[in-house]
C-alpha positions as CSV (number, residue, x, y, z in Angstrom):
1,M,0.0,0.0,0.0
2,D,1.2,3.5,-0.7
3,K,2.5,4.9,2.6
4,G,1.4,8.3,1.5
5,I,-2.3,7.4,1.6
6,E,-4.1,7.7,4.9
7,I,-7.5,5.9,5.3
8,K,-9.4,7.8,8.0
9,P,-12.3,6.2,10.0
10,A,-15.8,6.9,8.8
11,N,-16.9,9.3,11.5
12,G,-19.6,11.8,11.2
13,K,-22.1,12.5,8.4
14,L,-21.3,11.6,4.8
15,G,-22.7,13.8,2.0
16,I,-23.5,12.3,-1.3
17,L,-23.8,14.7,-4.2
18,T,-25.1,13.6,-7.6
19,P,-25.0,15.6,-10.8
20,G,-28.3,14.4,-12.2
21,M,-31.3,13.7,-9.9
22,G,-33.4,11.5,-12.3
23,A,-34.2,7.8,-12.3
24,V,-30.9,6.5,-11.1
25,T,-30.5,8.9,-8.2
26,T,-34.1,8.9,-7.0
27,T,-34.2,5.1,-7.0
28,F,-31.0,5.0,-4.9
29,V,-32.1,7.7,-2.5
30,A,-35.7,6.4,-2.1
31,G,-34.2,2.9,-1.5
32,V,-32.1,4.2,1.3
33,Y,-35.0,6.1,3.0
34,A,-37.2,3.0,2.6
35,V,-34.6,0.8,4.3
36,Q,-34.1,3.4,7.1
37,Q,-37.8,3.3,7.8
38,G,-37.9,-0.5,7.9
39,H,-39.9,-1.0,4.6
40,G,-37.3,-3.4,3.2
41,K,-33.8,-4.7,3.2
42,P,-30.8,-3.3,1.2
43,I,-30.9,-6.1,-1.3
44,G,-28.0,-5.8,-3.7
45,S,-25.9,-3.6,-1.4
46,L,-22.4,-5.1,-1.0
47,T,-21.6,-2.8,1.9
48,Q,-24.8,-3.5,3.8
49,M,-25.3,-7.3,3.2
50,G,-22.1,-8.6,1.7
51,T,-19.7,-10.7,3.8
52,I,-15.9,-11.2,3.7
53,R,-14.1,-14.4,4.4
54,L,-11.3,-14.3,6.9
55,G,-8.7,-17.1,7.0
56,K,-9.6,-20.6,5.7
57,R,-13.0,-21.7,4.6
58,T,-13.1,-24.1,7.5
59,D,-12.6,-21.3,10.0
60,K,-16.1,-20.1,9.2
61,R,-15.2,-16.4,9.8
62,V,-17.4,-14.4,7.5
63,P,-18.4,-11.1,9.1
64,L,-20.5,-8.6,7.3
65,I,-18.3,-6.1,5.4
66,K,-19.9,-3.2,7.2
67,D,-18.8,-4.8,10.6
68,F,-15.3,-5.4,9.3
69,V,-14.5,-2.1,7.6
70,S,-15.1,1.4,8.9
71,L,-18.0,2.5,6.7
72,S,-20.7,5.1,7.1
73,G,-24.1,3.7,8.1
74,L,-27.2,4.5,6.1
75,D,-28.4,6.8,8.9
76,D,-25.2,8.9,8.3
77,L,-25.9,9.7,4.7
78,V,-27.1,13.2,3.5
79,F,-28.1,13.6,-0.1
80,G,-27.9,16.6,-2.5
81,G,-27.3,17.3,-6.1
82,W,-27.9,19.2,-9.3
83,D,-30.4,18.8,-12.2
84,I,-31.5,20.7,-15.2
85,F,-35.1,20.4,-14.1
86,E,-36.5,22.0,-10.9
87,D,-38.6,19.0,-9.7
88,D,-38.0,17.9,-6.2
89,M,-36.9,14.2,-5.8
90,Y,-40.5,13.0,-5.1
91,A,-41.8,14.5,-8.3
92,A,-38.7,13.2,-10.2
93,A,-39.2,9.7,-8.8
94,V,-42.8,9.6,-9.7
95,N,-41.9,10.8,-13.2
96,A,-39.2,8.1,-13.5
97,G,-41.7,5.4,-12.7
98,V,-39.1,2.9,-11.3
99,L,-40.5,2.4,-7.8
100,E,-44.1,1.8,-6.9
101,R,-46.1,4.8,-5.9
102,A,-47.0,3.3,-2.5
103,T,-43.3,3.0,-1.7
104,L,-42.7,6.6,-2.7
105,D,-45.7,7.9,-0.8
106,G,-44.3,6.4,2.4
107,I,-41.2,8.6,2.2
108,K,-42.8,11.5,0.4
109,T,-41.8,14.2,2.9
110,E,-38.2,13.2,2.8
111,L,-38.1,13.1,-1.0
112,E,-39.9,16.4,-1.3
113,N,-37.3,18.1,0.9
114,L,-34.6,17.2,-1.7
115,K,-34.5,19.9,-4.3
116,P,-31.8,20.2,-7.0
117,M,-29.3,23.0,-7.4
118,P,-29.0,24.5,-10.9
119,A,-26.9,22.3,-13.0
120,V,-23.9,22.8,-15.3
121,F,-25.3,21.8,-18.6
122,D,-24.7,22.2,-22.3
123,Q,-27.0,20.5,-24.8
124,N,-24.1,20.0,-27.2
125,Y,-23.0,17.1,-25.0
126,V,-26.5,15.6,-24.4
127,K,-28.5,16.1,-27.6
128,R,-31.9,14.8,-26.5
129,L,-32.2,16.8,-23.3
130,S,-32.9,20.5,-22.6
131,G,-33.7,22.3,-19.4
132,T,-33.7,25.7,-17.9
133,H,-32.5,25.0,-14.3
134,V,-28.9,25.7,-15.3
135,K,-26.0,27.8,-14.2
136,K,-24.6,30.7,-16.2
137,G,-21.0,31.6,-16.5
138,K,-18.7,33.3,-19.0
139,T,-16.2,30.5,-18.9
140,K,-16.1,26.8,-17.9
141,M,-13.8,27.8,-15.1
142,D,-16.5,30.2,-13.8
143,L,-18.9,27.3,-13.8
144,A,-16.4,25.1,-11.9
145,D,-16.1,27.9,-9.3
146,L,-19.9,28.0,-8.9
147,L,-19.9,24.2,-8.3
148,R,-17.2,24.6,-5.7
149,K,-19.3,27.1,-3.9
150,D,-22.2,24.7,-4.0
151,I,-20.1,22.0,-2.4
152,Q,-18.8,24.3,0.3
153,T,-22.3,25.5,1.2
154,F,-23.7,21.9,1.2
155,K,-21.0,20.8,3.5
156,A,-21.4,23.7,5.9
157,E,-25.2,23.6,6.0
158,H,-25.4,19.9,6.8
159,K,-22.2,19.9,9.1
160,L,-20.7,17.1,7.0
161,S,-17.4,15.3,7.8
162,R,-16.9,14.1,4.2
163,I,-18.5,14.2,0.8
164,V,-18.4,12.0,-2.3
165,M,-19.7,12.9,-5.8
166,I,-21.2,10.4,-8.2
167,W,-22.1,11.3,-11.8
168,C,-25.7,10.0,-12.3
169,A,-26.7,12.2,-15.2
170,S,-27.3,11.1,-18.8
171,T,-24.4,9.8,-20.8
172,E,-22.6,12.5,-22.7
173,V,-21.6,12.4,-26.4
174,Y,-18.4,10.6,-27.4
175,I,-15.3,12.8,-27.0
176,E,-11.9,11.9,-28.3
177,P,-9.0,12.5,-25.9
178,S,-7.2,15.6,-27.0
179,P,-4.2,17.8,-25.9
180,V,-6.3,19.7,-23.4
181,H,-6.8,16.5,-21.4
182,L,-3.1,15.6,-21.2
183,S,-2.1,17.8,-18.2
184,L,-3.7,19.8,-15.4
185,V,-2.1,23.0,-16.7
186,A,-3.6,22.5,-20.2
187,F,-6.9,21.5,-18.7
188,E,-7.2,24.6,-16.6
189,K,-6.2,26.8,-19.6
190,G,-9.0,25.0,-21.5
191,L,-11.5,25.8,-18.8
192,K,-10.7,29.4,-19.0
193,E,-10.9,29.3,-22.8
194,N,-14.1,27.2,-23.1
195,D,-12.4,24.4,-24.9
196,P,-15.2,22.2,-26.5
197,A,-13.3,19.0,-25.5
198,I,-14.1,19.8,-21.8
199,S,-17.6,18.4,-21.1
200,P,-19.9,19.3,-18.1
201,S,-19.0,16.0,-16.4
202,M,-15.3,17.0,-16.5
203,I,-16.2,20.3,-14.9
204,Y,-18.0,18.5,-12.1
205,A,-15.0,16.2,-11.6
206,Y,-12.6,19.1,-11.5
207,A,-14.7,21.0,-9.0
208,A,-15.1,18.0,-6.8
209,L,-11.4,17.1,-6.6
210,N,-10.4,20.6,-5.9
211,E,-12.8,20.6,-2.9
212,G,-11.4,17.3,-1.6
213,V,-14.4,15.3,-2.8
214,P,-13.8,11.8,-4.4
215,F,-15.5,11.5,-7.7
216,G,-17.1,8.5,-9.4
217,N,-18.4,8.5,-12.9
218,G,-21.6,6.4,-13.3
219,A,-21.7,6.6,-17.1
220,P,-19.5,5.4,-19.9
221,N,-18.5,8.9,-21.2
222,L,-15.0,10.2,-21.0
223,T,-14.7,12.2,-17.7
224,I,-12.3,11.3,-14.9
225,D,-10.2,8.9,-17.0
226,I,-8.0,11.6,-18.5
227,P,-4.4,12.4,-17.5
228,A,-5.3,15.9,-16.3
229,L,-7.8,14.7,-13.8
230,F,-5.7,11.8,-12.8
231,E,-3.0,14.3,-12.0
232,L,-5.4,16.4,-10.0
233,S,-6.6,13.4,-8.1
234,K,-3.1,12.4,-7.2
235,K,-2.2,15.9,-6.3
236,K,-5.1,16.3,-3.9
237,K,-4.7,12.7,-2.6
238,F,-8.4,11.9,-3.2
239,P,-9.6,8.9,-5.2
240,S,-11.6,8.9,-8.4
241,A,-13.3,6.1,-10.4
242,A,-14.4,5.9,-14.0
243,K,-17.5,4.2,-15.4
244,I,-18.6,2.6,-12.2
245,L,-22.2,1.8,-13.2
246,K,-21.5,0.8,-16.8
247,Q,-24.8,2.4,-18.0
248,D,-25.7,3.9,-21.2
249,R,-28.7,6.2,-21.2
250,R,-28.2,8.4,-24.2
């Protein structure tokens, strides 16, 4: 293990920020609330129901992962995010139609209290969507700064110890790796010059890592998996992960 990496205990509240508050996010959040209220079990959750084998099989030492590793409990999670539509999470979940209405109605108040912040969005990168709940800025660096302020406010308002960000928005158009992606210096210059090879998801990742927030990309588009953002991740000593959900929702 890299001796320069320190793994801290999971104390305090953990904020989960999601660019995109549609079907994927609402199903995840509603599921957590439903489990918290005893309406079901976290089926499919490795952290909550998975086990780990210690020693030999004959030792029969298979504790739950959550009892073996320092992880945040479901009661310690605080949700927030951005979307191009102003719908609260209850309205968004009903519109998505993934979960039964009876389940959603049982946690309606909690979901209605979750309202999205204006998103960083450009239709050039997601052709089939358009929305008005979006941020305005002269440059992509300006938009990154606005996202950083959102993260700072979210952390302060909820008194969070830590935050993670997971891209749950629609898959962006295919982008070829280009010179602007090859170094952090080139990338930041591109942000200031509105380089078209820098997509909204890359702006979110840049803002997150600069605020000490690990970033995971839940879509197959090019985002965190470029040298510039690898460099930033290493510089800040915070992890990042690409294409963790392997979804395609173009």
